C-alpha positions as CSV (number, residue, x, y, z in Angstrom):
1,X,326.6,19.1,158.7
2,X,324.1,21.5,157.6
3,X,322.1,21.2,160.7
4,X,325.1,23.0,162.8
5,X,323.8,26.6,162.9
6,X,325.5,29.6,163.8
7,X,323.6,29.5,167.1
8,X,325.3,25.9,167.7
9,X,328.5,27.2,166.8
10,X,328.3,30.1,169.2
11,X,327.1,27.8,172.1
12,X,330.2,25.6,171.6
13,X,332.7,28.5,171.6
14,X,330.7,29.8,174.7
15,X,331.1,26.6,176.5
16,X,334.8,26.6,175.6
17,X,335.3,30.3,176.7
18,X,333.6,29.6,180.0
19,X,336.6,27.2,180.7
20,X,339.1,29.6,179.7
21,X,340.0,28.3,176.1
22,X,339.9,29.8,172.6
23,X,338.5,28.0,169.7
24,X,341.8,27.2,168.1
25,X,341.0,23.7,166.6
26,X,338.5,23.4,163.9
27,X,335.1,21.9,164.5
28,X,334.6,19.7,161.5
29,X,333.7,16.6,163.3
30,X,329.9,15.5,163.2
31,X,328.5,13.2,165.9
32,X,329.2,10.2,163.7
33,X,332.7,11.2,163.3
34,X,333.1,11.6,167.2
35,X,331.7,8.1,167.6
36,X,333.8,6.7,164.7
37,X,337.2,8.0,166.2
38,X,336.6,6.0,169.5
39,X,335.1,3.0,167.6
40,X,338.3,3.1,165.3
41,X,340.6,3.0,168.3
42,X,338.7,0.4,170.0
43,X,338.8,-1.7,166.6
44,X,337.7,-5.1,167.4
45,X,339.6,-6.0,164.3
46,X,342.6,-5.2,166.1
47,X,342.7,-6.0,169.7
48,X,340.0,-8.8,169.2
49,X,342.1,-10.6,166.8
50,X,345.7,-10.1,167.9
51,X,344.9,-10.8,171.6
52,X,342.4,-13.7,170.8
53,X,344.9,-16.3,172.3
54,X,344.1,-14.7,176.0
55,X,340.6,-16.4,175.6
56,X,341.2,-19.4,173.3
57,X,344.2,-20.5,175.4
58,X,342.7,-19.6,178.6
59,X,339.2,-20.8,179.6
60,X,338.3,-21.7,176.0
61,X,334.8,-21.2,174.2
62,X,333.5,-20.0,177.7
63,X,335.9,-17.0,177.6
64,X,334.3,-15.5,174.5
65,X,330.5,-16.9,175.1
66,X,330.6,-15.5,178.7
67,X,333.7,-13.5,179.1
68,X,333.3,-11.4,176.4
69,X,330.1,-9.8,177.4
70,X,331.1,-9.5,180.9
71,X,334.4,-7.9,180.1
72,X,332.8,-5.5,177.9
73,X,330.3,-4.3,180.7
74,X,333.4,-3.5,182.8
75,X,334.6,-1.2,180.0
76,X,331.0,0.1,179.7
77,X,330.8,1.3,183.3
78,X,333.7,3.5,182.8
79,X,332.1,4.8,179.6
80,X,328.9,5.7,181.1
81,X,330.6,7.8,184.0
82,X,332.9,9.5,181.9
83,X,330.1,10.4,179.4
84,X,328.4,12.1,182.2
85,X,331.3,14.3,183.0
86,X,332.3,14.8,179.3
87,X,328.8,16.6,178.9
88,X,329.6,19.1,181.5
89,X,333.3,19.7,180.4
90,X,333.7,19.1,176.9
91,X,337.2,20.0,176.2
92,X,340.2,18.6,174.4
93,X,342.3,16.4,176.6
94,X,339.1,16.0,178.5
95,X,340.4,13.7,181.4
96,X,343.2,16.1,182.5
97,X,340.6,18.9,182.8
98,X,338.3,16.8,184.7
99,X,340.9,15.7,186.9
100,X,341.9,19.2,187.7
101,X,338.6,20.9,187.8
102,X,336.8,18.0,189.9
103,X,340.0,17.8,192.1
104,X,343.1,20.0,192.2
105,X,346.3,20.8,190.1
106,X,347.9,17.6,191.3
107,X,345.1,15.2,190.4
108,X,344.8,16.9,187.1
109,X,348.7,16.5,186.5
110,X,348.6,12.9,187.7
111,X,345.8,12.1,185.3
112,X,347.3,13.8,182.4
113,X,350.6,11.6,182.9
114,X,348.8,8.4,183.2
115,X,346.6,9.2,180.3
116,X,349.5,10.4,178.1
117,X,351.8,7.5,179.1
118,X,349.0,5.0,178.3
119,X,348.2,6.7,175.0
120,X,351.9,6.8,173.7
121,X,352.4,3.4,174.5
122,X,349.0,2.0,173.3
123,X,349.8,3.7,169.9
124,X,353.1,1.6,169.8
125,X,351.4,-1.4,170.8
126,X,348.7,-1.2,168.3
127,X,351.1,-0.6,165.4
128,X,353.1,-3.5,166.7
129,X,350.0,-5.6,166.4
130,X,349.3,-4.3,162.9
131,X,353.0,-5.3,162.1
132,X,352.6,-8.9,163.3
133,X,349.4,-9.3,161.6
134,X,350.8,-7.9,158.3
135,X,353.7,-10.6,158.8
136,X,351.4,-13.5,159.4
137,X,349.0,-12.6,156.7
138,X,351.3,-11.2,153.9
139,X,354.7,-10.4,155.0
140,X,356.1,-13.9,155.6
141,X,353.9,-15.8,153.3
142,X,354.1,-13.7,150.2
143,X,357.1,-11.4,150.6
144,X,359.4,-13.7,152.7
145,X,360.2,-11.1,155.2
146,X,361.6,-12.1,158.6
147,X,360.7,-10.8,162.0
148,X,363.6,-8.8,163.0
149,X,364.0,-5.5,165.1
150,X,365.1,-3.6,162.1
151,X,362.3,-4.8,160.0
152,X,359.8,-4.1,162.7
153,X,361.0,-0.7,163.3
154,X,361.1,0.5,159.9
155,X,357.7,-0.9,159.3
156,X,356.5,1.0,162.3
157,X,358.1,4.4,161.1
158,X,356.4,3.9,157.7
159,X,352.9,3.3,158.9
160,X,353.2,5.7,162.1
161,X,354.6,8.4,159.8
162,X,351.7,8.1,157.3
163,X,349.2,8.2,160.1
164,X,351.0,11.4,161.6
165,X,350.9,12.9,158.1
166,X,347.2,12.4,157.5
167,X,346.5,14.0,161.1
168,X,348.8,17.0,160.2
169,X,346.8,17.7,157.1
170,X,343.6,18.6,159.2
171,X,340.7,17.3,161.1
172,X,338.8,17.1,157.8
173,X,340.6,14.5,156.3
174,X,341.1,12.3,159.5
175,X,337.4,12.6,160.3
176,X,336.6,11.3,156.7
177,X,339.0,8.2,157.1
178,X,337.8,7.6,160.6
179,X,334.1,7.8,159.4
180,X,335.2,5.3,156.6
181,X,337.1,3.1,159.2
182,X,333.8,2.9,161.4
183,X,331.8,1.4,158.2
184,X,334.7,-0.8,157.3
185,X,335.0,-2.4,160.8
186,X,331.2,-3.0,160.7
187,X,331.3,-4.5,157.4
188,X,334.6,-6.6,157.8
189,X,333.4,-8.0,161.1
190,X,330.2,-9.2,159.8
191,X,331.8,-10.7,156.6
192,X,334.3,-12.5,158.8
193,X,331.5,-13.7,161.1
194,X,329.7,-15.1,157.9
195,X,332.8,-16.7,156.4
196,X,333.4,-18.3,159.8
197,X,330.0,-19.6,160.0
198,X,330.1,-20.7,156.3
199,X,333.3,-22.6,157.0
200,X,332.3,-24.4,160.3
201,X,332.2,-28.2,160.3
202,X,329.5,-28.0,162.9
203,X,327.6,-25.6,165.2
204,X,328.4,-26.6,168.6
205,X,326.8,-23.6,170.4
206,X,327.5,-25.4,173.7
207,X,331.1,-24.7,173.1
208,X,330.6,-21.0,173.8
209,X,329.6,-21.9,177.3
210,X,332.0,-24.8,178.0
211,X,334.8,-23.9,180.7
212,X,338.0,-25.4,179.8
213,X,341.4,-24.8,181.6
214,X,344.3,-24.5,178.9
215,X,346.7,-22.7,181.2
216,X,350.3,-23.8,180.8
217,X,351.6,-26.0,178.1
218,X,348.0,-27.2,176.9
219,X,347.5,-23.4,175.8
220,X,351.0,-22.6,174.4
221,X,352.0,-21.1,177.8
222,X,350.0,-18.0,177.0
223,X,348.9,-18.1,180.7
224,X,351.1,-19.8,183.3
225,X,349.5,-22.9,184.8
226,X,346.6,-21.8,187.2
227,X,343.2,-22.7,188.2
228,X,340.0,-22.7,186.0
229,X,338.4,-20.0,187.9
230,X,341.5,-17.7,187.7
231,X,342.3,-18.3,184.0
232,X,338.8,-17.4,183.2
233,X,339.2,-14.2,185.1
234,X,342.4,-13.6,183.4
235,X,340.7,-14.2,180.0
236,X,338.5,-10.8,180.7
237,X,341.6,-8.9,179.8
238,X,340.8,-9.7,176.2
239,X,337.5,-7.6,176.0
240,X,338.9,-5.2,178.6
241,X,342.1,-4.6,176.6
242,X,340.1,-4.4,173.2
243,X,337.2,-2.1,174.5
244,X,339.5,0.8,175.4
245,X,340.2,4.1,173.7
246,X,336.8,5.6,173.8
247,X,338.3,8.6,175.6
248,X,339.1,9.8,172.1
249,X,335.6,11.2,171.9
250,X,336.7,13.4,174.9
251,X,340.0,14.5,173.6
252,X,338.3,15.4,170.2
253,X,335.7,17.7,172.0
254,X,336.8,20.9,170.6
255,X,336.6,19.6,167.0
256,X,333.2,18.0,167.5
257,X,330.0,20.0,166.7
258,X,327.3,19.9,169.6
259,X,330.1,18.7,171.7
260,X,328.1,18.7,175.0
261,X,325.5,16.3,173.3
262,X,327.9,14.5,170.6
263,X,330.9,13.5,173.0
264,X,328.9,11.5,175.6
265,X,326.8,9.7,173.0
266,X,329.9,9.0,170.8
267,X,331.5,7.5,173.9
268,X,328.9,5.1,174.9
269,X,327.7,4.2,171.4
270,X,331.3,3.0,170.4
271,X,331.6,0.7,173.4
272,X,328.1,-0.7,172.9
273,X,328.5,-1.4,169.0
274,X,332.1,-2.6,169.5
275,X,330.7,-5.1,172.0
276,X,327.9,-6.3,169.9
277,X,329.8,-6.9,166.7
278,X,332.8,-8.2,168.5
279,X,330.7,-10.7,170.3
280,X,329.1,-11.7,167.0
281,X,332.5,-12.1,165.2
282,X,334.3,-13.7,168.0
283,X,331.4,-16.4,168.5
284,X,331.3,-17.2,165.0
285,X,335.1,-17.6,164.8
286,X,335.0,-20.0,168.0
287,X,332.4,-22.1,166.3
288,X,334.6,-22.4,163.1
289,X,337.4,-23.7,165.1
290,X,337.9,-27.5,164.1
291,X,339.1,-28.7,167.5
292,X,339.1,-26.5,170.7
293,X,342.2,-28.3,172.1
294,X,344.3,-28.0,168.9
295,X,343.3,-24.5,168.9
296,X,344.6,-23.8,172.5
297,X,348.0,-25.2,171.5
298,X,348.4,-22.8,168.9
299,X,348.9,-20.0,171.5
300,X,349.1,-16.5,169.8
301,X,348.9,-18.0,166.3
302,X,345.4,-19.3,166.6
303,X,343.7,-16.9,164.4
304,X,346.1,-17.6,161.4
305,X,345.9,-21.4,162.1
306,X,342.1,-21.6,162.0
307,X,341.9,-19.4,158.9
308,X,344.4,-21.5,157.2
309,X,342.5,-25.0,157.8
310,X,339.0,-23.6,157.4
311,X,339.0,-20.9,154.8
312,X,339.4,-20.5,151.2
313,X,342.8,-18.8,150.6
314,X,341.3,-16.0,148.2
315,X,338.5,-15.1,150.5
316,X,341.0,-15.3,153.4
317,X,343.4,-12.8,151.9
318,X,340.6,-10.4,150.9
319,X,339.3,-10.5,154.7
320,X,343.1,-9.9,155.9
321,X,343.3,-7.0,153.5
322,X,340.3,-5.3,155.1
323,X,341.6,-6.2,158.6
324,X,344.9,-4.7,157.9
325,X,343.4,-1.5,156.5
326,X,341.3,-1.4,159.7
327,X,344.4,-1.8,162.0
328,X,346.2,1.1,160.3
329,X,343.2,3.3,160.6
330,X,342.9,2.2,164.4
331,X,346.5,3.8,164.6
332,X,345.4,6.8,162.7
333,X,342.7,7.5,165.4
334,X,344.9,6.8,168.2
335,X,347.4,9.7,166.6
336,X,344.5,11.9,166.8
337,X,343.8,11.1,170.6
338,X,347.5,11.2,171.6
339,X,348.1,14.5,169.8
340,X,345.0,16.2,171.5
341,X,346.1,15.2,174.9
342,X,349.5,16.5,174.3
343,X,348.1,19.8,173.0
344,X,345.6,20.2,175.9
345,X,348.2,19.6,178.5
346,X,350.9,21.9,176.9
347,X,348.4,24.5,176.4
348,X,348.6,24.9,180.2
349,X,352.1,24.3,180.3
350,X,352.3,20.9,181.5
351,X,354.9,19.6,179.3
352,X,358.6,20.4,178.4
353,X,358.7,22.7,175.3
354,X,354.9,23.2,176.0
355,X,355.0,26.4,173.8
356,X,355.7,24.5,170.8
357,X,353.6,21.6,171.5
358,X,350.5,23.7,172.0
359,X,351.0,25.6,168.9
360,X,348.2,25.3,166.1
361,X,348.8,25.6,162.5
362,X,346.9,28.4,161.1
363,X,346.8,26.5,157.7
364,X,345.5,23.0,158.7
365,X,344.1,24.1,162.2
366,X,345.9,21.1,163.8
367,X,348.7,20.8,166.6
368,X,351.3,19.8,164.2
369,X,354.0,19.6,166.8
370,X,352.1,17.6,169.0
371,X,351.1,15.1,166.3
372,X,354.6,14.5,165.3
373,X,356.2,14.3,168.9
374,X,353.4,11.6,170.0
375,X,354.2,9.6,166.9
376,X,357.9,9.7,167.2
377,X,357.7,8.9,170.8
378,X,355.6,5.8,170.1
379,X,358.2,4.6,167.5
380,X,361.0,5.3,169.9
381,X,359.4,3.5,172.8
382,X,358.8,0.4,170.8
383,X,362.5,0.5,169.5
384,X,364.3,1.1,172.8
385,X,362.2,-1.3,174.9
386,X,362.7,-4.2,172.2
387,X,366.5,-4.1,172.9
388,X,366.4,-4.3,176.5
389,X,365.1,-7.1,178.5
390,X,364.6,-8.2,182.2
391,X,365.2,-12.0,182.4
392,X,363.9,-13.3,179.2
393,X,361.1,-10.9,178.9
394,X,361.7,-7.8,176.7
395,X,361.0,-4.5,178.5
396,X,358.5,-3.7,175.8
397,X,356.2,-6.8,176.7
398,X,356.5,-5.5,180.4
399,X,355.5,-1.9,179.7
400,X,352.8,-2.7,177.2
401,X,351.3,-5.0,180.1
402,X,351.0,-1.8,182.2
403,X,349.4,0.4,179.4
404,X,345.8,-0.4,180.1
405,X,346.4,-0.1,183.9
406,X,347.7,3.4,183.2
407,X,344.9,4.2,180.7
408,X,342.2,3.0,183.3
409,X,343.8,4.7,186.1
410,X,343.5,8.0,184.0
411,X,339.7,7.0,183.8
412,X,339.1,6.3,187.5
413,X,340.9,9.4,188.8
414,X,338.3,11.9,187.4
415,X,335.3,9.5,187.9
416,X,336.1,9.1,191.6
417,X,336.7,12.8,191.9
418,X,333.4,13.4,190.2
419,X,331.6,11.3,192.7
420,X,332.8,13.3,195.5
421,X,332.7,16.8,193.7
422,X,329.2,16.5,192.4
423,X,326.8,18.8,194.3
424,X,329.7,21.0,195.5
425,X,331.0,24.4,194.0
426,X,333.4,22.2,191.8
427,X,330.5,20.5,189.9
428,X,327.1,21.9,190.7
429,X,325.4,21.4,187.0
430,X,325.1,18.3,184.8
431,X,325.7,18.6,181.3
432,X,322.8,18.5,178.7
433,X,323.4,14.8,178.3
434,X,322.0,13.9,181.9
435,X,321.3,10.3,183.3
436,X,320.7,11.8,186.8
437,X,322.8,12.0,190.0
438,X,321.6,8.5,191.2
439,X,322.8,6.8,187.8
440,X,326.0,8.7,187.6
441,X,326.9,7.7,191.2
442,X,326.0,4.2,190.6
443,X,328.3,3.8,187.5
444,X,331.1,5.9,189.2
445,X,331.1,3.3,192.3
446,X,331.0,0.4,189.5
447,X,334.0,2.0,188.0
448,X,336.0,2.2,190.9
449,X,335.3,-1.5,191.7
450,X,336.2,-2.4,188.3
451,X,339.4,-0.5,188.5
452,X,340.5,-2.8,191.4
453,X,339.7,-5.7,189.4
454,X,341.6,-4.7,186.3
455,X,344.6,-3.9,188.4
456,X,344.6,-7.3,190.1
457,X,344.2,-9.1,186.8
458,X,346.8,-6.7,185.2
459,X,349.6,-7.6,187.4
460,X,349.2,-11.4,187.4
461,X,351.9,-13.7,185.8
462,X,353.1,-13.4,183.2
463,X,352.6,-9.6,183.7
464,X,353.8,-9.5,187.5
465,X,356.4,-6.9,186.5
466,X,353.6,-4.4,185.8
467,X,353.2,-4.3,189.5
468,X,356.7,-2.9,189.9
469,X,356.3,-0.6,186.8
470,X,353.2,0.9,188.3
471,X,354.5,1.6,191.8
472,X,357.8,3.0,190.3
473,X,356.0,5.3,188.1
474,X,353.8,6.6,190.9
475,X,357.1,7.1,193.2
476,X,358.8,8.9,190.2
477,X,355.8,11.1,189.5
478,X,355.4,12.1,193.2
479,X,359.1,12.9,193.5
480,X,358.8,15.1,190.1
481,X,355.7,16.8,191.5
482,X,356.9,17.6,195.0
483,X,360.3,18.7,193.8
484,X,359.6,20.6,190.3
485,X,356.0,20.9,189.3
486,X,354.1,21.8,192.5
487,X,355.8,25.2,192.3
488,X,355.8,25.5,188.5
489,X,352.6,24.0,187.1
490,X,349.4,26.3,187.4
491,X,347.0,24.0,185.9
492,X,344.0,24.8,183.6
493,X,342.4,28.3,184.2
494,X,339.7,28.2,187.0
495,X,337.6,30.9,188.7
496,X,339.2,34.3,188.2
497,X,341.9,33.1,185.7
498,X,339.2,32.5,183.2
499,X,338.0,36.1,183.1
500,X,341.8,37.2,183.0
501,X,342.2,35.3,179.8
502,X,339.7,36.9,177.7
503,X,342.2,39.0,175.8
504,X,344.3,35.9,175.3
505,X,341.4,34.0,173.9
506,X,340.2,36.7,171.4
507,X,344.0,36.8,170.0
508,X,344.3,33.0,169.8
509,X,341.1,32.8,167.9
510,X,341.9,35.8,165.6
511,X,345.2,34.1,164.7
512,X,343.5,31.0,163.4
513,X,340.5,32.9,161.8
514,X,337.8,32.3,164.2
515,X,337.3,36.0,165.4
């Protein structure tokens, strides 16, 4: 980063100081690294493969050919609106600060809890997906492992612990690995697409635009029996669930050089490139499938079924290894995002044991307690929720269905607040990355409409318990806020409080060697 001058560094610190925070974390992430951390969490080789049945056992080929770009556009509108806000307020745990600055203490606190709960559960879900991919590719075929709760939790503890350890050792190492992850995802997605095209019996392009209805038993009961229109809409959850996690660019703002420029670009470019390469990869896979009706019957096993049927075993295993590494790196980047959210919220006293959670290691310049806390909570969530069921459905499955709803709610709250705050004293100046007032308002309104659609789709059977979980969470948070947090939680420094913190800022920066 030879182009990062002392003037740039002072400007980054000045922006941070203007919001009342010290430069405790280390700025070692380039613009590409900021893009790569979001691109790694999106990881089309994780969600795009592990959730593939939502399309192939739903509306069939059209769920990819038409549904994928449509679903990606829904995620894109959130990314654009968030990018505009991130340029004006480039801080770690960005969503929490946006919710507070553009709204009030309560909206900031609510945004933080939605985002934090979503991030912890999605970290668990990502690593569970990695576990099942490993079991299907290597664990059962080569090592004879059986899927048990103990095997799953031990596997999760090992890979999550490794992800936490890398994060503990500094943002420099983490950034290098997420940079590598970005290139690995690009290369592997293209190789997978080429292998699929080479293995295809025919090229029925029309298959990508043919609507089917595989709901019910014809699709392995991935979706309950429903209409063709509705099953296509439900299939939009594949791209929407996959193309998320781009808020990581905002969470790592304080570790990114020229953050006001780099963060919004990283956020938007991660969505666009993931959408494009995901489309190429998934369309190629659909063209390779020998028979769409048979593929639908496979349900969640469709990827392994098609690869076993069409691809050379050696080539297949090489691709599997690259995909497995990419999925592990996806979890690595998610630990980064979770820990920065915990750090930022704790810095303002938003969590129990906030003093410890917001502590930054002088040696590694990372929030080590936040890193390990987020990682342990993700494993405990998977363990505990796997042991309890409601009816025949594990609580884990029910909560994971809420995860993306929680995440998108945490996106929608500050975007909605920004729509009404722009032009007032709360937000009277756009950041240097500026689409203009009109474009921001357009994408903010589209985000609100998209949030309604995501919520409606996210609570449909078999995920109908998500409605009760979400409403229950809102009731509980309301009780906690009015009973406890309303009197205790001060929120981020705003107005005169920023000036009063100047002495604390100087002391914090001196402690880590910045002053």
